[in-house]
C-alpha positions as CSV (number, residue, x, y, z in Angstrom):
1,M,-25.1,0.4,-27.4
2,K,-23.2,2.0,-30.3
3,K,-20.0,0.8,-31.9
4,Q,-17.4,3.6,-32.3
5,S,-15.0,4.0,-35.2
6,N,-12.1,3.3,-32.9
7,G,-13.4,-0.2,-32.1
8,Y,-14.7,0.6,-28.6
9,T,-18.3,0.2,-27.6
10,K,-20.0,3.2,-26.1
11,S,-23.0,3.0,-23.9
12,R,-26.1,5.1,-24.8
13,L,-27.3,7.6,-22.3
14,I,-30.9,6.9,-21.0
15,R,-31.3,9.5,-18.2
16,S,-29.2,12.2,-16.7
17,D,-29.5,14.8,-13.9
18,L,-30.0,12.1,-11.3
19,P,-29.0,12.2,-7.6
20,C,-25.9,10.2,-6.5
21,D,-26.1,8.1,-3.3
22,K,-22.3,7.9,-3.1
23,C,-21.3,11.6,-3.0
24,G,-24.7,13.3,-2.3
25,S,-24.8,15.2,-5.6
26,S,-28.4,16.1,-6.6
27,D,-27.9,16.0,-10.3
28,A,-24.6,14.6,-11.4
29,R,-25.5,10.9,-12.0
30,A,-26.4,9.5,-15.4
31,E,-27.8,6.1,-16.4
32,Y,-26.8,4.2,-19.6
33,D,-28.4,1.4,-21.6
34,D,-25.9,-1.3,-20.5
35,G,-27.2,-1.1,-17.0
36,H,-24.5,1.0,-15.3
37,S,-24.7,4.6,-14.1
38,Y,-22.0,7.1,-13.7
39,C,-21.6,10.1,-11.4
40,Y,-19.7,13.1,-13.0
41,S,-19.2,14.6,-9.6
42,C,-17.5,11.8,-7.7
43,G,-16.4,9.9,-10.8
44,Q,-17.8,6.6,-9.4
45,P,-19.7,4.1,-11.7
46,T,-22.4,1.9,-10.3
47,F,-23.5,-1.5,-11.8
48,N,-26.7,-3.5,-11.8
49,D,-25.7,-5.5,-8.7
50,D,-24.7,-2.3,-6.9
51,S,-21.3,-3.7,-6.5
52,E,-19.0,-1.8,-4.2
53,D,-15.9,-3.6,-5.6
54,E,-13.5,-0.7,-6.1
55,E,-11.3,-2.8,-8.4
56,A,-14.2,-3.5,-10.7
57,S,-15.2,0.1,-10.7
58,W,-11.7,1.2,-11.7
59,N,-11.4,-1.5,-14.3
60,Y,-14.6,-0.2,-15.8
61,K,-13.3,3.4,-15.7
62,K,-10.0,2.3,-17.4
63,D,-11.8,0.5,-20.2
64,S,-14.2,3.4,-20.8
65,L,-11.7,6.3,-20.6
66,E,-10.9,6.4,-24.3
67,V,-14.4,6.5,-25.4
68,N,-16.1,8.6,-22.7
69,T,-13.4,11.3,-22.4
70,T,-11.0,13.5,-24.3
71,K,-7.4,14.3,-23.4
72,Q,-6.6,17.9,-22.7
73,Y,-3.7,19.9,-21.0
74,L,-5.4,21.8,-18.2
75,S,-4.1,23.7,-15.2
76,Y,-4.6,21.8,-11.9
77,C,-4.0,22.6,-8.2
78,G,-2.1,25.8,-9.0
79,I,0.0,24.1,-11.7
80,S,-0.2,25.8,-15.1
81,D,-1.3,24.1,-18.3
82,A,2.2,24.9,-19.8
83,T,3.9,22.9,-17.1
84,M,1.4,20.0,-17.5
85,R,2.1,20.0,-21.3
86,S,5.8,20.1,-20.7
87,Y,5.7,16.9,-18.6
88,G,3.1,15.3,-20.9
89,V,0.4,15.2,-18.1
90,F,-3.1,15.3,-19.6
91,T,-6.5,15.5,-18.0
92,H,-9.4,13.1,-19.0
93,V,-12.4,15.3,-19.6
94,G,-15.9,13.8,-19.7
95,M,-18.4,14.4,-22.4
96,D,-20.1,17.0,-20.3
97,G,-16.8,19.0,-20.1
98,R,-16.0,18.1,-16.6
99,P,-12.5,16.8,-15.7
100,V,-12.6,13.1,-14.6
101,S,-9.0,12.2,-13.9
102,I,-5.4,13.1,-14.5
103,E,-2.8,10.7,-16.0
104,Y,0.8,11.0,-15.0
105,P,3.4,9.1,-17.2
106,Y,6.1,7.1,-15.3
107,G,8.0,6.1,-18.4
108,D,6.7,5.0,-21.8
109,H,4.8,2.0,-20.7
110,C,3.4,2.9,-17.3
111,S,1.2,5.7,-15.9
112,I,-0.7,6.5,-12.8
113,M,-4.2,7.9,-13.1
114,R,-5.7,10.0,-10.3
115,S,-9.4,10.7,-9.9
116,I,-10.2,14.4,-9.7
117,N,-12.9,14.2,-7.0
118,E,-11.6,11.4,-4.8
119,R,-8.3,10.1,-3.5
120,K,-8.1,7.1,-5.8
121,F,-5.3,6.0,-8.0
122,L,-5.0,3.4,-10.8
123,T,-1.8,2.1,-12.3
124,M,-2.1,1.7,-16.1
125,G,0.3,-0.4,-18.1
126,D,3.2,-2.5,-16.7
127,S,4.3,-1.2,-13.3
128,S,7.5,-3.2,-13.5
129,T,8.6,-0.8,-16.3
130,A,7.9,2.3,-14.2
131,E,10.6,5.0,-14.2
132,L,10.8,8.2,-12.3
133,F,8.1,10.7,-13.2
134,G,9.7,13.4,-15.3
135,K,12.9,11.5,-16.1
136,Q,12.2,11.7,-19.9
137,R,11.7,15.4,-19.5
138,F,15.4,16.0,-18.4
139,G,18.5,14.2,-19.7
140,A,21.1,12.7,-17.4
141,A,23.5,15.4,-16.1
142,S,21.5,18.1,-17.9
143,A,21.7,20.4,-14.9
144,N,23.8,20.9,-11.8
145,A,20.9,19.8,-9.5
146,I,17.8,17.7,-9.6
147,T,14.9,17.5,-7.1
148,I,13.1,14.3,-6.2
149,T,9.6,14.6,-4.8
150,E,7.2,12.0,-3.3
151,G,4.5,12.4,-6.1
152,A,4.1,13.7,-9.6
153,K,2.0,16.7,-8.5
154,D,4.8,17.9,-6.2
155,A,7.4,17.5,-8.9
156,L,5.3,19.7,-11.2
157,S,4.9,22.2,-8.4
158,V,8.6,22.3,-7.7
159,Y,9.4,22.8,-11.3
160,E,6.9,25.7,-11.6
161,M,7.9,27.4,-8.3
162,L,11.6,27.3,-9.3
163,G,10.8,29.2,-12.5
164,S,10.7,26.2,-14.8
165,K,14.5,26.1,-14.8
166,Y,15.5,23.2,-12.7
167,P,14.8,19.4,-13.2
168,A,12.2,17.9,-10.8
169,V,11.2,14.2,-10.9
170,A,9.0,12.1,-8.6
171,V,8.9,8.6,-7.1
172,R,5.5,6.8,-7.1
173,S,5.1,6.9,-3.3
174,A,7.0,7.0,0.0
175,T,6.8,3.2,0.1
176,T,8.4,2.7,-3.3
177,A,10.8,5.7,-3.0
178,R,14.0,3.7,-2.3
179,S,13.4,1.1,-5.0
180,D,12.3,3.7,-7.5
181,C,15.5,5.7,-7.0
182,A,17.6,2.5,-6.9
183,K,16.3,1.5,-10.3
184,D,17.2,4.9,-11.7
185,F,20.4,5.2,-9.7
186,D,22.7,6.0,-12.6
187,Y,20.4,8.7,-13.8
188,L,20.1,10.5,-10.5
189,N,23.7,10.0,-9.6
190,S,24.7,11.9,-12.8
191,F,23.7,15.2,-11.2
192,D,26.1,17.0,-8.9
193,K,23.4,17.8,-6.4
194,I,20.3,15.7,-5.4
195,Y,17.6,17.6,-3.6
196,I,15.1,15.3,-1.7
197,C,11.7,17.0,-1.2
198,F,9.4,14.4,0.3
199,D,6.3,15.0,2.4
200,N,6.6,16.4,5.9
201,D,5.2,13.3,7.6
202,S,6.5,10.0,9.1
203,P,6.5,8.0,5.8
204,G,8.1,10.9,4.0
205,K,10.9,11.3,6.6
206,K,11.5,7.6,6.5
207,A,11.7,7.6,2.7
208,T,14.1,10.6,2.9
209,R,16.5,8.6,5.0
210,E,16.3,5.5,2.8
211,V,16.9,7.4,-0.4
212,S,19.7,9.5,1.0
213,E,21.7,6.4,1.9
214,L,21.8,5.5,-1.8
215,F,24.1,8.4,-2.8
216,D,27.3,10.1,-1.7
217,V,26.4,12.1,1.4
218,N,28.2,15.1,-0.1
219,K,25.7,15.5,-3.0
220,V,22.4,14.9,-1.1
221,Y,20.5,18.0,0.1
222,I,17.3,17.8,2.2
223,V,14.5,20.3,1.4
224,D,13.1,20.7,4.9
225,L,9.4,21.5,4.6
226,T,8.0,22.8,7.9
227,K,5.2,25.3,7.0
228,H,3.2,22.9,4.8
229,K,3.0,19.2,4.2
230,D,4.3,19.0,0.6
231,A,5.5,21.2,-2.3
232,N,2.0,21.5,-3.9
233,D,0.7,23.0,-0.6
234,Y,3.2,25.8,-0.9
235,L,2.1,26.5,-4.4
236,I,-1.7,26.5,-3.9
237,K,-1.4,28.5,-0.6
238,G,0.6,31.3,-2.2
239,D,3.9,30.5,-0.5
240,S,6.0,29.9,-3.6
241,A,8.5,32.5,-2.4
242,E,8.9,30.7,0.9
243,F,9.4,27.4,-0.9
244,V,12.1,28.9,-3.1
245,R,13.9,30.2,0.0
246,V,13.7,26.8,1.8
247,W,15.0,25.1,-1.4
248,W,18.0,27.4,-1.8
249,N,18.8,27.0,1.9
250,S,18.6,23.2,1.9
251,K,21.4,21.6,4.0
252,R,23.4,18.5,3.2
253,F,22.1,15.3,4.5
254,Q,23.7,14.3,7.8
255,P,23.2,10.6,8.4
256,K,24.4,10.6,12.0
257,G,24.0,13.2,14.7
258,I,26.2,14.2,17.6
259,V,25.2,13.0,21.1
260,S,26.2,14.5,24.5
261,S,23.4,13.9,27.0
262,Y,23.3,11.2,29.7
263,A,20.1,9.9,28.2
264,A,21.7,9.6,24.7
265,M,24.7,7.8,26.3
266,E,22.3,5.4,28.0
267,E,20.6,4.5,24.8
268,I,23.9,3.9,23.1
269,L,25.0,1.5,25.9
270,K,21.7,-0.4,25.6
271,K,22.4,-1.2,22.0
272,E,23.5,-4.8,21.4
273,S,27.2,-5.1,20.8
274,K,28.4,-5.5,17.3
275,G,28.7,-9.3,16.8
276,A,30.0,-11.4,14.0
277,T,27.7,-12.0,11.1
278,A,29.9,-14.6,9.4
279,S,33.1,-16.6,10.0
280,Y,36.4,-17.1,8.3
281,P,37.1,-20.6,6.9
282,Y,40.1,-20.9,9.2
283,A,39.8,-21.7,12.9
284,T,42.9,-19.9,14.2
285,L,42.0,-16.7,12.3
286,N,38.5,-17.0,13.7
287,D,39.7,-17.3,17.2
288,I,41.8,-14.2,17.0
289,T,39.4,-12.0,15.1
290,Y,36.1,-13.2,16.6
291,G,34.7,-13.6,13.1
292,I,33.6,-11.1,10.4
293,R,31.5,-8.1,11.4
294,L,29.6,-5.6,9.2
295,G,30.8,-2.0,9.0
296,E,34.5,-2.9,9.0
297,V,37.4,-2.8,6.6
298,N,39.5,-6.0,6.6
299,L,42.8,-5.3,4.9
300,I,44.8,-8.2,3.4
301,T,48.3,-7.2,2.6
302,A,51.0,-9.2,0.8
303,Q,54.0,-9.1,-1.5
304,E,53.3,-9.7,-5.2
305,G,52.9,-13.3,-6.2
306,V,52.2,-15.0,-2.9
307,G,48.6,-15.9,-3.7
308,K,46.5,-13.2,-2.2
309,T,43.7,-13.6,-4.8
310,E,43.4,-17.4,-4.0
311,F,43.3,-16.5,-0.3
312,I,40.4,-14.1,-0.7
313,R,38.7,-16.5,-3.1
314,S,38.6,-19.0,-0.3
315,I,36.8,-16.5,1.9
316,E,34.4,-15.6,-1.0
317,Y,33.6,-19.3,-1.3
318,H,33.1,-19.7,2.4
319,L,30.7,-16.8,2.6
320,L,28.7,-18.0,-0.3
321,S,28.5,-21.5,1.3
322,T,27.7,-20.4,4.8
323,T,25.5,-17.3,4.4
324,D,22.6,-16.2,2.3
325,D,23.9,-12.7,1.9
326,N,24.6,-10.9,-1.4
327,I,28.3,-10.5,-2.2
328,G,30.1,-8.1,-4.5
329,I,33.5,-8.9,-6.2
330,I,35.9,-6.5,-7.8
331,H,39.0,-8.2,-9.1
332,L,40.8,-5.6,-11.1
333,E,43.7,-7.8,-12.1
334,E,41.6,-10.9,-13.0
335,P,39.0,-11.4,-15.8
336,E,35.5,-12.1,-14.5
337,K,35.6,-15.6,-16.2
338,R,38.6,-16.6,-14.1
339,S,36.9,-15.3,-10.9
340,I,33.8,-17.3,-11.6
341,Q,35.8,-20.4,-12.5
342,G,37.8,-20.0,-9.4
343,L,34.7,-20.3,-7.2
344,V,33.4,-23.2,-9.3
345,S,36.8,-24.9,-8.8
346,Y,36.2,-24.7,-5.0
347,E,32.8,-26.2,-5.4
348,L,34.0,-29.1,-7.6
349,S,37.4,-29.5,-5.9
350,T,39.1,-29.4,-9.3
351,P,40.7,-26.5,-11.3
352,V,38.2,-26.0,-14.1
353,H,40.1,-23.1,-15.6
354,L,43.1,-25.2,-16.7
355,P,43.2,-26.3,-20.3
356,D,43.3,-30.0,-19.4
357,S,40.1,-29.8,-17.4
358,S,37.3,-32.1,-18.5
359,V,34.5,-30.2,-16.7
360,S,31.9,-29.1,-19.2
361,L,30.2,-25.7,-19.4
362,D,26.9,-27.2,-18.2
363,E,28.7,-28.8,-15.2
364,Q,30.3,-25.5,-14.4
365,L,27.0,-23.6,-14.6
366,S,25.3,-26.2,-12.4
367,A,28.0,-26.0,-9.8
368,F,27.8,-22.2,-9.8
369,K,24.0,-22.2,-9.3
370,K,24.3,-24.7,-6.5
371,L,26.9,-22.5,-4.8
372,T,25.1,-19.2,-5.1
373,K,21.7,-20.8,-4.2
374,K,19.7,-18.1,-6.1
375,D,20.0,-15.7,-9.0
376,D,21.3,-12.1,-8.6
377,R,23.1,-12.9,-5.4
378,L,26.7,-12.7,-6.5
379,Y,27.7,-9.4,-8.3
380,F,30.9,-9.0,-10.4
381,Y,32.3,-5.7,-11.6
382,T,33.3,-6.7,-15.1
383,H,36.2,-4.3,-15.5
384,F,39.8,-5.0,-16.2
385,G,42.5,-2.5,-15.3
386,S,42.8,0.8,-13.5
387,D,39.9,3.3,-13.1
388,D,38.9,6.6,-11.7
389,P,38.7,6.4,-7.9
390,D,35.2,8.0,-7.9
391,V,34.0,5.5,-10.4
392,I,35.0,2.6,-8.1
393,L,33.5,4.4,-5.1
394,D,30.2,4.7,-7.0
395,V,30.3,1.0,-8.0
396,I,30.9,0.0,-4.4
397,R,28.1,2.3,-3.1
398,Y,25.8,0.8,-5.8
399,L,26.7,-2.8,-4.8
400,A,26.1,-2.1,-1.1
401,A,23.1,0.3,-1.2
402,V,21.2,-0.9,-4.3
403,N,22.2,-4.6,-4.6
404,Q,22.3,-5.0,-0.8
405,C,25.8,-6.7,-0.8
406,K,26.9,-7.3,2.7
407,Y,30.4,-8.4,1.8
408,I,32.5,-6.7,-0.9
409,F,36.0,-7.7,-2.1
410,L,38.3,-5.1,-3.8
411,D,41.4,-6.6,-5.3
412,H,43.4,-4.5,-5.2
413,I,43.3,-0.8,-4.2
414,T,46.7,0.2,-5.8
415,M,45.5,-1.0,-9.2
416,I,42.9,1.8,-9.2
417,V,45.7,4.5,-9.4
418,S,48.3,2.5,-11.3
419,G,48.4,5.2,-14.0
420,H,49.5,7.8,-11.5
421,E,52.9,8.4,-10.0
422,G,54.5,10.0,-7.0
423,D,52.5,12.4,-4.8
424,D,49.5,12.3,-7.0
425,E,49.2,8.5,-6.4
426,R,49.5,9.0,-2.6
427,K,46.8,11.7,-2.6
428,K,44.4,9.5,-4.6
429,L,45.0,6.5,-2.4
430,D,44.6,8.6,0.7
431,Y,41.3,9.9,-0.7
432,I,39.8,6.6,-1.8
433,S,40.9,4.6,1.3
434,T,39.2,7.3,3.6
435,K,36.1,7.2,1.5
436,L,35.9,3.5,1.6
437,A,36.1,3.4,5.3
438,M,33.3,6.0,5.5
439,L,31.2,3.9,3.2
440,T,31.4,0.8,5.3
441,R,30.2,2.6,8.3
442,E,27.5,4.5,6.5
443,L,26.0,1.5,4.6
444,G,26.9,-1.3,7.0
445,F,28.8,-3.7,4.8
446,T,32.2,-5.5,5.2
447,L,34.9,-4.5,2.8
448,F,37.8,-7.0,2.1
449,L,40.5,-4.7,0.8
450,I,43.7,-6.0,-0.8
451,S,46.9,-4.0,-1.0
452,H,50.4,-4.8,-2.0
453,V,53.2,-3.9,0.4
454,N,56.7,-2.6,-0.3
455,D,59.9,-4.1,0.9
456,D,59.5,-2.5,4.3
457,G,56.1,-4.2,4.8
458,K,54.1,-1.0,4.5
459,T,51.1,-0.6,2.2
460,R,52.3,0.5,-1.2
461,G,51.6,4.1,-2.2
462,S,49.8,5.3,1.0
463,R,50.2,4.5,4.7
464,N,46.6,5.7,5.1
465,I,45.4,2.4,3.7
466,S,46.5,0.5,6.8
467,K,45.4,3.3,9.1
468,I,41.7,3.1,8.1
469,A,41.6,-0.7,8.4
470,D,39.9,-2.5,11.4
471,L,41.9,-5.7,10.6
472,N,45.2,-5.9,8.9
473,L,46.1,-9.4,7.9
474,F,49.5,-10.0,6.3
475,I,49.9,-13.2,4.2
476,S,53.3,-14.6,3.1
477,R,54.8,-17.5,1.3
478,D,58.3,-18.7,0.5
479,I,57.9,-18.7,-3.2
480,E,61.6,-19.7,-3.7
481,A,61.7,-22.6,-1.3
482,N,63.5,-25.8,-2.5
483,T,60.4,-28.0,-2.3
484,K,56.9,-27.7,-3.7
485,E,55.5,-28.5,-0.2
486,Q,57.4,-25.6,1.4
487,R,56.2,-23.3,-1.4
488,N,52.6,-24.4,-0.9
489,V,52.4,-23.2,2.7
490,T,50.9,-19.7,3.3
491,H,51.5,-18.0,6.6
492,L,48.9,-15.7,8.2
493,M,50.0,-12.8,10.5
494,V,47.5,-10.4,12.2
495,K,49.3,-7.0,12.3
496,K,46.3,-5.0,13.5
497,N,43.1,-6.1,15.2
498,R,40.9,-3.2,16.3
499,Y,38.1,-5.4,17.6
500,G,39.9,-8.4,19.2
501,A,43.2,-6.7,20.0
502,T,45.3,-9.9,19.6
503,T,48.0,-9.7,17.0
504,G,50.6,-12.2,15.8
505,P,50.7,-15.5,13.9
506,A,47.2,-16.6,12.8
507,G,47.8,-20.1,11.4
508,K,49.2,-21.7,8.3
509,L,47.3,-22.7,5.1
510,W,48.1,-25.6,2.8
511,F,47.5,-25.2,-1.0
512,D,46.4,-28.4,-2.7
513,D,47.5,-28.0,-6.3
514,K,45.3,-30.9,-7.3
515,T,42.1,-29.2,-6.1
516,F,43.3,-25.6,-6.1
517,K,41.9,-25.2,-2.5
518,L,43.4,-23.8,0.6
519,S,42.9,-25.4,4.0
520,E,44.3,-24.8,7.5
521,I,47.2,-27.1,8.5
522,N,48.7,-27.6,11.9
523,E,52.4,-27.5,12.6
524,Q,52.8,-31.3,13.0
525,D,51.1,-32.1,9.6
526,M,53.0,-29.4,7.8
527,E,56.4,-30.6,9.1
528,A,55.5,-34.2,8.1
529,K,54.7,-33.1,4.5
530,I,57.9,-31.1,4.2
531,K,60.0,-33.9,5.7
532,L,58.4,-36.4,3.3
533,S,59.2,-34.2,0.4
534,Q,62.9,-33.9,1.5
535,T,63.3,-37.7,1.8
536,A,61.5,-38.6,-1.4
537,P,63.7,-39.9,-4.2
538,F,64.3,-37.7,-7.2
């Protein structure tokens, strides 16, 4: 064997023009002095022990690529060499001039190599760093539309058939399509239109649905391939014009259809009724609402300063304690540190945010980890102040679709448009509240939405906020009462209950200012506390 200048060891050829038992070629196999042989027809090496271990074969091929091949930009499957060069896709060419494999880059540190003569793939580099194929070729928001395909070869084909004008990227496979797109969500979402062009088969259709759900339904278009299986088939079979027609006539993704037949009605009736997936921490409220269900908007309304944030914090803590689901928190009026410490205070039954707290940072972190049970379960949107409605909508979609948050808290909706006035504020609140309701149905999560009310008890800025809600829970507290005990009682009132129908008083909560925790209190105990405070000496 001969040592090369690049540090690799190259085997010396002993015999060539030998038959190959694997592919049947009469003269494509060659033998080398290290004991292995290699077929330049099927690209399959054979070792002394005649091992059939495919992984060993591919590992050998990976190690020997640099020394037994050269890299060239060649046309392939109807794709021009110019397109291959544009995407940085090169062909490994053997010493005899025959193409061995093609390498597709999925980012800087990962690529997928495909054998020319057989359907085998090898991931080279760190697959955890993989990005969408072609992402580096096109900048974010660099065009009006982007096309996502199921494989690199199809992305190259789409780019070429559309005149090398429109961005085309690819996921690694139908199986990884959702996770690949979720990983590059911000990049894909920067384009106004997202065309999904996956294979015309069951895995491709399933992947199409999964990826479509990640994005706003108004920007997703489905390239409906009917004549051929994938984009490359259109290219190599001379149907590029037909593909272009199909692409331009792509329709927006429709996540749900319209049903009318008796058979469809029967299937709907057979479905299990929507049941509660979690409970409230308060028995009376649970009895009235039948618990918390996915796909609903639970609106909490209150006057300013009555403790709505502490109320929803008690629900956040309860969900973290009693479920294993991911939770998203958007507190626009509260810094994330205060939000985290609020939950830690519940866990430790002491207000750790106060300056006289003796709870150390390590103790706080330990309590937070104990409460959340695992890393990357609780997601905070670290933003303080108002924001563009579409930004918040994208954040919530990201939390639900990408981070799989089943319960999301938005405190509060009017803060989003606090910089707007008059009719413009109402229109924006109408818009975002409607979109939020659609998102909960589309993605199947529960939204806890907080809104201030005006002096008439109506949601501030837009009446549509209360109209889209499945549950409207009004909380009140006499913040000017004579005694602390009276001021520490929060009253719950169900004003709308689409699922359970029952409305009216839903219990009373007691705020313990020593632990900063809310708990339900019955009428007798509440009266006793108030009476005791009235008779206590000054």
